[in-house]
C-alpha positions as CSV (number, residue, x, y, z in Angstrom):
1,M,-2.1,-14.5,7.0
2,V,0.5,-17.2,6.3
3,G,0.1,-18.5,2.8
4,S,1.1,-21.6,0.8
5,A,4.5,-21.8,-0.6
6,N,2.7,-21.1,-4.1
7,L,0.9,-18.2,-2.7
8,N,4.2,-16.8,-1.6
9,I,5.3,-17.2,-4.8
10,M,2.7,-15.2,-6.4
11,L,2.5,-12.3,-4.1
12,K,6.2,-11.9,-4.6
13,A,6.0,-12.1,-8.4
14,A,3.0,-9.6,-8.3
15,R,5.1,-7.0,-6.1
16,K,8.1,-7.4,-8.4
17,A,6.3,-6.9,-11.6
18,G,4.0,-4.0,-9.8
19,R,7.3,-2.0,-9.2
20,S,8.3,-2.2,-12.8
21,L,4.6,-1.1,-13.9
22,V,4.4,2.0,-11.4
23,K,7.7,3.1,-12.6
24,D,6.5,3.1,-16.4
25,F,3.1,4.6,-15.2
26,R,5.1,7.8,-13.9
27,E,6.6,8.1,-17.5
28,V,3.2,7.5,-19.5
29,E,1.8,10.5,-17.6
30,N,4.8,12.5,-19.1
31,L,4.2,10.9,-22.7
32,Q,2.6,13.8,-24.8
33,V,2.7,11.8,-27.8
34,S,0.8,10.2,-30.6
35,M,-1.5,7.4,-29.6
36,K,0.5,4.8,-31.5
37,A,3.8,5.8,-29.7
38,A,2.2,5.8,-26.3
39,G,0.7,2.5,-27.2
40,D,3.9,1.0,-28.0
41,F,5.3,2.4,-24.8
42,V,2.5,0.6,-23.1
43,S,2.9,-2.8,-24.8
44,K,6.5,-2.3,-23.6
45,A,5.7,-2.0,-20.0
46,D,3.2,-4.9,-20.5
47,I,5.8,-7.2,-22.1
48,A,8.3,-6.3,-19.4
49,A,5.8,-7.0,-16.8
50,E,5.0,-10.4,-18.0
51,A,8.6,-11.4,-18.6
52,I,9.1,-10.5,-14.6
53,L,6.0,-12.8,-14.0
54,K,7.2,-15.6,-16.1
55,D,10.7,-15.5,-14.6
56,E,9.3,-15.6,-11.2
57,L,6.5,-18.0,-11.6
58,L,8.1,-20.4,-13.9
59,G,11.6,-19.9,-12.2
60,A,10.1,-21.4,-9.0
61,R,7.6,-23.6,-10.6
62,P,9.3,-25.0,-13.8
63,T,7.1,-27.9,-14.5
64,Y,3.7,-25.9,-14.3
65,G,2.0,-24.6,-17.7
66,W,1.6,-21.2,-18.8
67,L,-1.3,-18.9,-20.0
68,A,-0.9,-15.5,-20.1
69,E,-2.1,-12.3,-22.5
70,E,1.2,-11.6,-24.6
71,E,2.4,-15.0,-25.2
72,G,-0.4,-17.3,-25.1
73,E,-0.4,-20.8,-24.0
74,T,2.7,-23.2,-23.3
75,P,2.0,-26.4,-21.8
76,G,4.1,-27.7,-18.6
77,Q,5.5,-30.9,-17.8
78,D,3.0,-31.1,-15.2
79,P,-0.4,-31.4,-17.1
80,T,-2.6,-30.7,-13.9
81,R,-1.1,-27.2,-12.9
82,R,-0.9,-24.0,-14.9
83,W,-0.3,-20.2,-14.2
84,I,-3.1,-17.9,-15.8
85,V,-1.6,-14.5,-16.1
86,D,-2.5,-11.0,-17.0
87,P,0.4,-8.8,-16.3
88,L,-1.6,-5.4,-17.1
89,D,-5.5,-5.6,-16.8
90,G,-6.7,-2.2,-17.6
91,T,-3.9,-1.1,-20.2
92,T,-6.6,2.1,-21.4
93,N,-6.4,3.3,-18.0
94,F,-2.8,2.8,-18.0
95,L,-2.2,4.6,-21.2
96,H,-4.3,7.5,-20.1
97,G,-2.7,7.9,-16.8
98,L,-5.7,6.7,-14.7
99,P,-4.6,4.9,-11.8
100,H,-6.9,1.9,-12.1
101,W,-5.3,-1.0,-13.3
102,A,-4.0,-4.5,-12.0
103,I,-1.7,-7.7,-12.3
104,S,-3.7,-10.7,-11.9
105,I,-2.4,-14.0,-11.5
106,G,-4.3,-17.4,-11.0
107,L,-3.2,-20.6,-10.1
108,E,-5.3,-23.8,-11.8
109,H,-5.2,-27.3,-10.6
110,K,-7.0,-29.9,-12.3
111,G,-9.2,-27.4,-14.1
112,Q,-10.1,-25.5,-11.0
113,I,-8.6,-22.2,-9.7
114,V,-6.9,-22.9,-6.5
115,A,-5.3,-19.4,-5.7
116,G,-5.7,-15.8,-7.0
117,V,-3.6,-12.6,-6.7
118,V,-4.9,-9.3,-8.0
119,Y,-2.5,-6.4,-7.4
120,D,-3.4,-2.9,-7.7
121,A,0.2,-1.5,-7.7
122,A,-0.9,2.3,-8.1
123,K,-2.7,2.3,-4.8
124,D,-0.8,-0.5,-3.1
125,E,-3.9,-2.9,-2.6
126,M,-2.9,-6.7,-2.7
127,F,-6.2,-8.8,-3.1
128,F,-5.7,-12.5,-2.7
129,A,-7.2,-15.8,-2.0
130,E,-6.5,-19.5,-1.7
131,K,-9.2,-22.3,-1.8
132,G,-10.4,-23.1,1.6
133,A,-8.2,-20.0,3.3
134,G,-10.5,-17.1,2.7
135,A,-10.0,-14.0,0.7
136,W,-7.6,-11.0,1.9
137,M,-6.6,-7.3,0.9
138,N,-3.2,-6.7,2.3
139,D,-3.9,-7.7,5.8
140,Q,-7.5,-7.5,6.0
141,R,-10.0,-10.2,5.6
142,L,-12.5,-9.6,2.8
143,R,-16.3,-10.3,2.8
144,V,-19.0,-9.6,0.1
145,S,-21.2,-7.0,0.9
146,N,-24.4,-8.1,2.8
147,R,-26.9,-5.6,0.9
148,G,-29.9,-7.5,-0.2
149,K,-32.1,-5.0,-2.3
150,M,-31.2,-4.2,-5.7
151,I,-32.2,-0.8,-5.3
152,E,-29.5,-0.3,-2.4
153,S,-26.9,-1.9,-4.5
154,V,-23.9,-0.8,-7.0
155,F,-22.9,-2.9,-9.9
156,A,-19.9,-3.1,-12.3
157,T,-19.7,-4.0,-15.7
158,G,-17.1,-3.5,-18.9
159,I,-19.0,-1.6,-21.7
160,P,-17.6,-3.0,-25.2
161,F,-15.7,-0.6,-27.1
162,A,-14.4,-0.4,-30.7
163,G,-16.9,-2.7,-32.2
164,K,-16.9,-5.6,-29.9
165,G,-19.5,-7.6,-30.8
166,D,-21.5,-7.7,-27.4
167,L,-22.5,-4.2,-27.2
168,P,-26.4,-4.8,-28.2
169,A,-26.5,-7.2,-25.2
170,T,-24.7,-5.0,-22.8
171,L,-27.0,-2.0,-23.6
172,Q,-30.1,-4.3,-23.2
173,D,-28.6,-5.4,-19.7
174,L,-28.0,-1.8,-18.7
175,A,-31.8,-1.1,-19.6
176,R,-33.2,-3.8,-17.4
177,L,-30.7,-3.0,-14.5
178,M,-30.2,0.7,-14.2
179,P,-34.0,1.5,-13.1
180,V,-33.7,-1.3,-10.4
181,A,-30.2,-0.2,-9.2
182,S,-28.5,2.4,-6.9
183,G,-25.6,2.7,-9.8
184,V,-23.6,1.0,-12.5
185,R,-19.7,1.6,-12.5
186,R,-17.4,1.1,-15.7
187,W,-14.0,1.2,-14.3
188,G,-12.0,-0.7,-16.9
189,S,-10.4,-3.5,-15.2
190,A,-12.1,-7.0,-15.0
191,A,-9.8,-8.1,-12.3
192,L,-10.4,-5.0,-9.9
193,D,-14.2,-5.4,-10.7
194,M,-14.1,-8.9,-9.4
195,A,-11.9,-7.8,-6.1
196,Y,-14.1,-5.2,-5.6
197,V,-17.1,-7.4,-5.2
198,A,-14.8,-9.6,-2.9
199,A,-14.3,-6.4,-1.1
200,G,-17.8,-5.4,-0.7
201,R,-17.4,-2.3,-2.7
202,Y,-19.8,-3.5,-5.3
203,E,-22.4,-5.7,-5.0
204,G,-22.3,-7.7,-8.2
205,Y,-20.4,-7.6,-11.5
206,W,-21.0,-9.0,-14.9
207,E,-19.3,-9.0,-18.2
208,R,-19.0,-10.9,-21.5
209,Q,-16.2,-11.8,-24.2
210,L,-13.4,-12.0,-21.5
211,S,-10.4,-13.9,-21.7
212,A,-9.3,-16.7,-19.1
213,W,-6.6,-14.3,-17.5
214,D,-9.1,-11.4,-17.0
215,L,-11.0,-13.9,-14.7
216,A,-9.0,-16.6,-13.3
217,A,-7.7,-14.9,-10.1
218,G,-10.8,-13.1,-9.4
219,I,-13.1,-16.3,-9.4
220,V,-11.4,-17.8,-6.2
221,I,-11.1,-14.1,-4.6
222,V,-15.0,-13.6,-4.9
223,K,-15.7,-17.3,-3.8
224,E,-13.5,-17.1,-0.8
225,A,-15.4,-13.7,0.4
226,G,-18.3,-15.6,0.3
227,G,-19.8,-14.5,-3.1
228,L,-21.2,-16.5,-5.8
229,V,-19.6,-16.7,-9.4
230,Q,-21.2,-18.3,-12.5
231,A,-21.1,-17.8,-16.2
232,V,-23.8,-15.5,-17.6
233,E,-25.5,-18.1,-19.4
234,P,-26.3,-20.7,-16.8
235,G,-24.6,-24.1,-16.6
236,E,-21.7,-22.7,-18.7
237,D,-18.1,-22.8,-17.6
238,V,-16.7,-19.2,-16.6
239,L,-13.3,-19.3,-18.1
240,E,-14.4,-21.4,-21.1
241,S,-17.2,-19.1,-22.0
242,G,-15.2,-15.7,-21.0
243,S,-18.3,-14.5,-19.4
244,V,-19.1,-13.8,-15.6
245,L,-21.8,-12.8,-13.3
246,C,-21.0,-12.7,-9.8
247,A,-22.6,-11.1,-6.5
248,N,-23.1,-11.7,-2.9
249,E,-25.6,-14.8,-2.4
250,T,-28.7,-12.7,-1.0
251,I,-28.7,-10.5,-4.2
252,F,-27.2,-13.2,-6.6
253,D,-30.6,-14.4,-8.0
254,G,-32.3,-11.1,-8.3
255,F,-29.3,-9.8,-10.2
256,A,-28.9,-12.8,-12.1
257,K,-32.6,-12.7,-13.3
258,V,-32.3,-9.1,-14.4
259,I,-29.1,-9.6,-16.6
260,R,-30.3,-12.9,-18.1
261,G,-33.5,-11.2,-19.0
């Protein structure tokens, strides 16, 4: 698959930051230290990865805007384009030595996500898509699952932690969904949850109170793999609302009905 120049810049940046994070991840497994010190170590790994991504992405496209988890937003000279980046999605997994975390890079043009990369560096799985060119993992074309029955389907979500305000809503979602589904998973990385829907590993995924950098890349990857992506509240914008509901087309309406209650 031959991508555009922009996609190739994104893939190269993700690989470079991935190498840095994998090196730090090996260290984290040896960090028998207090939570604080381990947390500081991970934030250093996170900041180092973001610096690599910024250097690569803005080095190649200096006029684009920038929105990322650590540094926030910097408008670019070109107001129509911006990079939306999460250098380490799945920080808690990383901190605990769990190999399920990713780098997420989205490219926005005139309010639409036109390209996305989600790189699971621990497993060397590179999920990517460009508007109109399909979705891929490494050199394999991605397609959402074709399961059409809720009871045969596996769904993913994030379960709020440490006092996040959407816990009651999520518990209600689970109470409605679990009796009618084959399973629910909570693996701790929104970007990979969306990539897994695109790859047909999950039938659907939903979550609230996310940030634009958690979602941007996943939106285009799911859509290009043939899936539907909406905000949890119908009619809202996914990036603005920070909520997402995505699934294959066959199951989407039934799934949405359960989650929206």
